[in-house]
DOSE-488798 format. One record per residue (C-alpha): residue in three letters; y, z, x. Coordinates in steps of 0.25 Angstrom, whole numbers, padded with zeros to 4 digits, always signed. Each point is the difference from the previous one (the first is absolute). Example, Ala and Ser with C-alpha at 12.3 -4.5 7.8 and 13.67 -1.06 7.14 Angstrom:
// DOSE-488798
ala-0018+0031+0049
ser+0014-0002+0006
This chain:
// DOSE-488798
met+0000+0000+0000
thr+0014-0003+0004
thr+0009+0013+0003
thr+0014+0000-0003
lys+0008+0008+0010
pro+0006+0011+0001
ser-0012+0005-0008
ala+0000+0013-0009
asp-0011+0005+0009
cys+0008-0001+0013
pro+0015+0000-0003
pro+0010-0004+0011
gln+0005+0011+0009
thr+0014-0006-0001
ile+0007-0009-0009
thr+0010-0009+0006
ser+0004-0007-0012
arg-0001+0003-0015
pro+0001-0012-0009
pro+0007+0001-0013
leu-0009+0006-0011
leu+0007-0002-0014
thr+0002-0015+0001
arg+0004-0008-0013
pro-0014-0005-0003
leu-0005+0014+0001
leu+0011+0005-0009
leu-0003-0011-0010
arg-0015+0003+0001
phe+0003+0014-0004
val+0005-0005-0014
ser-0014-0006-0004
met-0007+0013+0007
ile+0009+0009-0009
gly-0003-0008-0013
ala-0015+0000+0002
ser+0000+0015+0004
val+0008+0004-0012
ser-0009-0008-0009
phe-0013+0006+0006
phe+0004+0014+0001
leu+0008+0002-0012
leu-0013-0003-0008
leu-0011+0005+0009
ser-0001+0013-0007
val+0005-0005-0013
val-0011-0010-0003
pro-0011+0011+0002
ala+0007+0009-0009
tyr+0002-0011-0010
ala-0016-0002+0001
ala-0003+0014-0001
glu+0007+0002-0014
ala-0011-0009-0005
gly-0012+0002+0009
gly+0002+0012+0008
gly-0001+0003+0015
gly-0011-0011+0002
ala+0009-0010-0006
ala+0011+0004+0009
gly-0009-0001+0013
leu-0005-0014-0006
ala+0015-0005-0001
thr+0003+0004+0015
gly-0013-0005+0004
ser+0001-0014-0006
leu+0014-0001+0006
met-0005+0003+0014
leu-0013-0008-0002
ala+0008-0013-0003
thr+0010+0004+0011
val-0011+0001+0010
leu-0007-0013-0004
gly+0014-0007+0000
glu+0002+0005+0014
leu-0012-0007+0005
ile+0005-0014-0004
thr+0015+0002+0003
pro-0001-0004+0015
arg-0006-0013-0004
leu+0011-0002-0011
val+0011+0003+0010
ala-0006-0010+0010
arg+0000-0010-0010
his+0013+0002-0008
gly+0008+0008+0009
tyr+0007+0014-0001
arg+0010-0003-0011
ala-0009-0007-0011
thr-0010+0011+0002
leu+0010+0011-0001
met+0007-0006-0012
ala-0013-0002-0008
gly-0004+0015+0003
leu+0013+0005-0005
phe-0002-0008-0013
leu-0014+0005-0002
leu+0004+0014+0003
gly+0012+0000-0010
ala-0004-0009-0012
pro-0013+0008-0005
ala+0008+0013+0000
leu+0009-0006-0011
val-0011+0000-0009
leu-0008+0012+0004
thr+0003+0007-0013
val-0004-0011-0009
ser-0013+0007-0001
gly-0006+0014+0003
ser-0014-0004+0002
ala-0007+0002+0013
ala-0004-0015+0001
trp+0015-0004-0001
ile+0005+0010+0010
val-0011-0004+0010
ala+0003-0014-0002
val+0015+0003+0003
cys-0003+0008+0012
leu-0010-0011+0006
val+0011-0011-0001
arg+0011+0010+0006
gly-0010+0004+0011
leu-0001-0014+0004
gly+0015-0002+0000
phe+0002+0013+0008
ala-0011-0006+0011
leu+0008-0012+0001
thr+0014+0007+0002
ile-0005+0011+0010
val-0009-0010+0009
ala+0009-0012+0000
gly+0013+0010+0001
gly-0006+0009+0010
ala-0003-0012+0010
leu+0013-0006-0002
thr+0007+0014+0002
ala-0008+0002+0013
ser+0005-0014+0005
leu+0015+0005-0002
ile-0002+0012+0009
pro+0002-0001+0015
ala-0013+0005+0007
glu+0008+0010+0008
arg+0004+0007-0012
arg-0012-0001-0009
gly-0003+0014-0002
glu+0015+0003-0004
gly+0000-0013-0008
leu-0012+0003-0008
ala+0006+0014-0002
val+0012-0006-0006
val-0009-0008-0009
gly-0007+0012-0004
val+0013+0007-0004
val+0005-0013-0008
ser-0014-0001-0007
gly-0001+0016-0001
val+0013+0002-0008
pro-0005-0007-0012
ser-0013+0008+0000
leu+0008+0013+0002
ile+0008-0003-0012
gly-0009-0009-0008
leu-0013+0010+0000
pro+0007+0011-0007
leu+0011-0008-0008
gly-0010-0008-0006
leu-0007+0012-0007
trp+0013+0006-0003
leu+0005-0013-0007
val-0012-0001-0008
gly+0004+0014-0006
gln+0014-0005-0003
val-0002-0015-0005
gly-0015-0002-0001
tyr-0010-0009+0007
gly+0006-0013-0005
pro+0013+0000+0007
val-0005+0006+0012
ala-0011-0011+0002
val+0011-0011-0003
ala+0009+0006+0011
gly-0011+0000+0010
gly-0003-0015-0003
ala+0014-0004+0000
ala+0002+0006+0014
ala-0010-0009+0006
leu+0004-0012-0007
ala+0015+0002+0004
ala-0004+0000+0015
ile-0006-0014+0000
val+0013-0007+0002
ser+0003+0007+0013
val-0013-0006+0006
leu+0007-0013+0000
gly+0009+0004+0012
leu-0012+0005+0008
pro-0005-0008+0012
asp-0014-0006-0002
arg-0011-0005+0008
ala-0005-0015-0002
ala-0013-0001-0007
gly-0011-0001+0011
ser+0007+0006+0011
glu-0009+0012+0001
asn-0010-0009+0007
ser+0011-0003+0011
gln-0005+0013+0007
glu-0014+0007+0001
ser+0000+0008-0013
val-0009+0012-0003
gly-0006-0001-0014
val-0002+0011-0010
leu-0016+0000+0003
arg+0002+0000+0015
gly+0010+0011-0001
leu-0009+0009-0008
arg-0010-0003+0012
thr+0010+0004+0011
gly+0000+0015+0003
ala+0015+0000+0005
leu+0004-0004-0015
leu-0011+0007-0007
arg+0001+0013+0005
pro+0015+0002-0005
val-0004-0007-0013
val-0011+0011-0003
val+0009+0011+0004
phe+0011-0005-0009
ala-0010-0003-0012
ala-0004+0015+0000
thr+0015+0005-0001
ala+0002-0011-0011
thr-0012+0005-0008
ala+0007+0013-0002
ala+0014-0007-0004
gly-0007-0007-0011
ile-0006+0013-0005
leu+0013+0007+0000
val+0009-0010-0007
thr-0011-0002-0011
phe-0006+0014-0002
leu+0011+0010+0004
pro+0007-0001-0014
leu-0013+0003-0007
ala-0005+0011+0010
val+0012+0009-0001
pro+0001+0009-0012
ser+0009-0006-0011
ala+0008+0012+0001
ser+0004-0004+0014
ala+0004-0014-0004
ser+0013+0001+0008
val-0008+0003+0013
val-0007-0014+0000
thr+0014-0007-0001
val+0004+0009+0012
ala-0013-0003+0008
leu+0001-0015-0003
phe+0014+0000+0006
val-0004+0009+0012
gln-0012-0008+0004
pro+0007-0014+0003
ala+0012+0007+0005
ala-0008+0007+0011
ala-0008-0013+0002
thr+0013-0008+0002
val+0006+0010+0010
ala-0013+0001+0008
arg-0002-0015+0000
trp+0015-0001+0006
ala-0003+0011+0011
ala-0013-0006+0003
gly+0006-0014+0003
arg+0011+0005+0009
his-0010+0009+0007
gly-0010-0012+0001
asp+0010-0009+0007
arg+0003+0010+0011
his-0013+0007+0002
gly-0011-0008-0007
ser-0007+0000-0014
ala-0014+0001+0004
arg+0000+0016+0001
leu+0007+0001-0014
val-0012-0005-0008
leu-0008+0013+0001
pro+0011+0009-0004
gly+0003-0009-0011
leu-0014+0001-0006
leu-0001+0015+0002
leu+0013+0003-0006
ser-0004-0009-0012
ala-0013+0007-0002
ala+0006+0014+0001
gly+0010-0004-0011
val-0010-0004-0010
leu-0008+0013+0003
val+0013+0008-0003
thr+0002-0008-0012
ala-0014+0005-0005
ala+0007+0012-0005
thr+0005-0007-0013
gly+0004+0013-0007
ser+0010+0003+0010
ala+0013-0007+0000
ala+0003+0004+0014
ala-0013-0005+0005
val+0001-0014-0007
val+0014-0003+0005
ala-0003+0005+0014
gly-0013-0008+0000
thr+0006-0013-0004
ala+0011+0002+0010
leu-0010+0002+0012
phe-0008-0011-0005
gly+0013-0009-0001
ala+0003+0003+0014
gly-0014-0003+0005
phe-0001-0013-0008
gly+0014-0005+0005
ile-0004+0003+0015
ala-0014-0008-0003
gln+0007-0011-0006
asn+0010-0003+0011
ala-0010+0003+0011
thr-0011-0009-0004
leu+0008-0012-0005
thr+0008+0000+0014
leu-0013+0001+0008
met-0006-0011-0008
tyr+0012-0010+0002
ala+0000+0003+0014
arg-0014-0004+0002
val+0001-0014-0005
ser+0009-0012+0002
ala+0010-0004-0010
ser-0009-0011-0007
ser-0009+0012-0004
tyr+0011+0008-0007
gly-0005-0005-0013
thr-0014+0006+0003
val+0006+0013+0004
ser+0008+0001-0012
ala-0012-0003-0009
leu-0009+0010+0007
trp+0009+0011+0000
asn+0004-0002-0014
leu-0015-0001-0004
ala-0002+0013+0006
tyr+0012+0006-0008
asp-0003-0006-0013
gly-0016+0000+0001
gly+0002+0015+0004
met+0009+0003-0012
gly-0009-0008-0010
val-0013+0007+0005
gly+0006+0013+0000
ala+0006-0001-0014
ala-0013-0005-0006
gly-0010+0009+0008
phe+0009+0012-0002
gly+0000-0001-0016
val-0015+0001+0001
leu+0000+0011+0010
ala+0010+0009-0007
gly-0008-0002-0013
leu-0012+0007+0007
thr+0007+0010+0008
gly+0014+0002-0006
tyr+0013-0004+0007
pro+0001+0011+0011
trp-0014-0002+0005
ala+0002-0015+0000
phe+0013+0001+0008
ala-0007+0009+0010
met-0012-0009+0001
thr+0010-0012+0002
ala+0006+0007+0012
val-0014+0003+0007
leu-0003-0015-0002
met+0012-0005+0006
leu-0004+0007+0013
gly-0011-0010+0001
ala+0011-0009+0006
leu+0001+0010+0012
ala-0011-0009+0008
pro+0008-0013+0000
ala+0013+0008+0003
leu-0005+0007+0012
arg-0007-0012+0005
asp+0013-0009-0001
arg+0008+0010+0009
his-0009-0003+0011
his-0003-0015-0002
asn+0010-0012+0002
asp-0010-0011-0002
tyr+0010-0011-0004
């Protein structure tokens, strides 16, 4: 594999020049990024709650699981679509598929209809994050990759910070229909901004040796960060889907606070990890990110304690933010620019596949054990990623 230098594993000792980071194309890219993030996160907890009103916790898990399943499948094919149609067309299609179905979410309350909407939105989300992620990476100077991805994390993190708690609050004020329409409109309105972004000609992916998705999954330098990040993402899917159901109804306000604290901690930690990674390397941040995430889920298991729930989600958010930046920075550093689409696909596969598996599996587990024990068992299962995390600290086989 081709390595881009300076790498995240071995950062430069001195930096003689720092190219500009916030260029016009990157700032313009932020517009479509914010539109997609608002659309996704505003409805991420709202749709499961809407499904749960008709079908209970199982329906809630099915809604999130189907969203993530479609996203995962879409991420597998998006690198090919980008190679054929370029960044802009793929990104515009993704924004449309993410936004348009949300406008008709509340036409029916049946589980089949909700799942169908989630499947289409999941495909759209896949196109936006893979095509958009590869495009974003190409706009960031390699010398400032960690910091640049941290800035991207802040820009995409703010909508999650606001959208997750805001969505549920708005439902209580105006109902599901207007909130769903607002989520859909956010993605659709961002389509016009994509026209001003740079593009890559169709087929130019073949101008350099490119690592495909399947080959990437067979490459330890990419697979190890994927596995570690997937473990943390599993817990993320569980928290956003089931925390509103696990916390006693008398403490509903605690959920709103927790769903604000978690992405806030993740955003701050992702920024700090990016700046640290550019100066000292990102490889040694992967393990702390995993351990903090698992510890946070374990603390959250005390669902009857408001302090434990808020502290646990804050701790998880910090670990999750560190893991996000460290794993993605490492993966981009270990490939050439022609494989950025593959890195984006693999990393987002870990993100969305983990969230989907977590949401679907946790619903079954919690039905057998109750929410507190299910959270505790999730924390233990996350530690299964310790082996690849430890090995990655000692192997730079790329």
